[in-house]
C-alpha positions, 0 to 999 in steps of 0.5 A: 506514537508520532511518526507520520505514518502513525498519525495518519493511520489514526486519523484515517482508521477512526475518521478524526476529522479534526486530527486530519485537518491538523495533519493537512496543515502540518504534513507538507513539512515531512516532504524532502526536496523530491516530494517524498515524505519522511516518517519524521520531519527532514533536517533542513539542509540534509540530503533527501531522505523521504520514503517512497514506501511511506509516501505511496502508503499516505496516498493510497490509504488517503484514497481508500478513505475517500479523502484527500490531501491538499492539491499541492502535497498531492502533487508533490508526491505523486511527483516524487514517486513518478521519478522514483519508478522512472528512475530518476531518483532513488532510495536506499534503505537498510533491508533484509532482502532485495525489494526494489519491485515490490516498492515499484508496485506499491508506488505505481498503485498509488499513482493508479488511484491517482490516474497517474501510472503508465505502461512503460513503467512497468517495463523495470518491474520483473514479473514473477508474482508467485515470488511476490509477498502477498502485499505485492500481489495486493498492489498489482492487483489494485494497480490493474483494476485501475490502470485500463490499457496495461499490456495483457491486463486481463490475464494478469488481473487472473493471474494475480487473483488465482495466485491470492486465492492459492495462498488463502488457508481458510477454515472455520473463522480463521483466516491465514496465508500459506506464505505468511512467515514469508510476508512479514515485510515489516521494514515496508509496513507489510504483514499479514494483518493488513494482507486480510484487511485489503484483501476484504476490501479488494474482495468487497469490490470484485464480483468474483468474489462475493461468494467468499467475502463472509468467510474473508470478513469473518476471518479477518475479524478473528485475526485480532488480539484483545480488539485490535491487529497487529500494526498501525497500518493494519489497523488503518485498512 
């Protein structure tokens, strides 16, 4: 597996410092002229085709791992995501359903992790969390946890956590979501295994979830098949 997402997922997930050092030297070649990362190096002279979703993942995953991109590359990617959420640039890719709000939430989470989210950018996202896939609820929860001063912040944090709890189907050593089938947003690298792992990470940092941590941990581990989860992104988280 050789695309940028897979290389980054392996390096961060395995804590492979040598691979990460190599990526830091190579990854800038994957950015297009707008600062968005592509899965493979862009062809010189071609139109910008970097992915906002991949860029958000690269920033969020490295932040969660406590590892850093080179400052020039980090700044370029954050600038690309800011232009995307502001509507100054757009990316259109084949998708089975409308996904712009979900993509913006992922971008806003990545920006918030680096202190760059602004309340006015949320005006372009329709607040319909009950209709979002679980991955978007997790992005929004992360965003609102990190960005203070957002309108109705406390109420929305409560609503997001209530919705996440309502989707959990836990029993014994299993953990599933009631929305698993509709949560398979594969074209955005999102799915139930990654959602379970991301919920575990978020719950670990949230006092209100401490009593549920053992069940979430056991249930997330039980989702493995033959010692691994279903995707490279899920294994990274």
